[in-house]
C-alpha positions, 0 to 999 in steps of 0.5 A: 349449492345446498351443501354449503348451508351448514358452513354458512350457518357456522359463519352466521352463528359464530362470533370469533374465527380462526382462518388458516390454510396449508403449509407453504401457501400458494395463491389459492390458499392466500387469496381464499383466506383473505376473501373469507376473512374480509367477509367475516369482518364485514359481518362484524366477526372477530377474525385471526388469519394464522398460517404456518409459513409466511406469505410469499412475496408475490402475494404480499400486494393482496389487501389484508395480507399484512394481517396474516399471523404466524402460529407463535403470535399473541392470539386469543385463547379460544375461538368459536370456529375455525375455517380451514381453506384449501386443505382438509388434512391436519398434518398439512397445517403444520404448527397451526394444527395444534391451535385447533384445540382452542376451537369449538367447531372446525369447518373445511372448504377445499377443492383438492381430491379427498386424501381418503374416502373415509369422511371420518378421517377428514379434518373438519366437523363440517366439510365441503370438499369438491374437486370439480372446482378449479380453486378454493377461491371459486368455492368462496365465490359461490359462498358469497353469492349464496349468502347474498354478500355484495362483491367488492374490490377487495374480494374480487382481487383476492379471488381473482388471484386465487383462481388465476394461480390455481388454473395456471393462468387459465390454461389448465384443464380445470379452466371451465366455462364457470371459471370464465363467468366468475372471472368476468364478474370479478373483473367488473369490480375494477380489476387491472388484470395486467397489473395483477399479472405483473405483480404475481408473475413478473416481479422476480428478484435477479437471484431467482432468475439466476437460479432458474437458469441453473435449474434448467442447465442441470436438469436430469432425465429418466425413463426414456426422457419421460421424467425430468427433475431438477433441484434447488439446494439451501446453499443456492438460496444462501448464495443468491440471498433468497429465502425459501418462501421466495421460491414458488417454483412454478416457472421452473417446473413448468419449463421442465414439463414443457419438454416434448418427451416429458410426462412428469416434471419434479422440483426438489427444494432443500429448505434445510439440511434434512427437509426437502419439498417436492413439487410434482406436475404431469401431463397426459392424465398421469396421477402424480398425487398418488406418488405424493401420497406415498410420502405423506403428501397430496394434491391434484392428479396433475399437480401435487407435492410432499415433504421428505425428511431426507437428504437431497440425494436420498429424496431424489432417489426415492421419489424418482424411483416411485415415479418410474414404477408409476410409469412402468405400471401405466405402460403395461 
């Protein structure tokens, strides 16, 4: 892990840090940010965690989550360093990207495949980007071991949720022997894994479950049943009294992907009249991050996303059209 040494040097030498991650944060983004912030605070550093979007309700039990600030917060005018976690593209930071102008050095820790092979296009002055890791939280764990920092409950619970969620509860192909060894180490810090699973996956508001039912009953199929998609409109959220950050969508899209014939599952979410979040999942080695990249998004080969400034119907037409092309080329 010699490649981590330049980032470790930054952590040791700098005094004030801005920590951030991608828009619409997931469990890996939140968990890895909170873990790194905890380490830095224990080292006596000044730390501000700033995210473009609120912490999803499922992760608000994590220690330190209440300290995460929006970009509009009253923050220091300058930071010695920024650490960007679970993201390596400025456009994926939302409004936080402009705050990096206040920073002397930017370090990136990410496990997503590089959006471009040209390192000069990456966000950081120092970049550690390695898709062989299941989650960014797994890289943070390696960093902890490298600097010989003692593992504790706060670090363990944040990193556990980070890895739990990005491995799909340890059922995705990125669940390696190394992942299980790390998880065993984290559990030994006294984690109640049943309670964590309940908090992450089983505390849904009634309205969310009702929306899930509506999405399943209105799903659409294309390309001989190989593509399945459904959508959530802003009207549906309003009618159920839900906020966009309460809809992670994993349960919905996993249900679509579970259909025997389906190779690609898509969830469209309308956050306002002209902004559509798109989540893509696939099976059988189909690389949906290629399609996400066509619309300015990215992610993993089998789990990706993008945002379109279109109406819901226009977004569906464009994305499903490209997915049909993707399958057609693959089938030739």
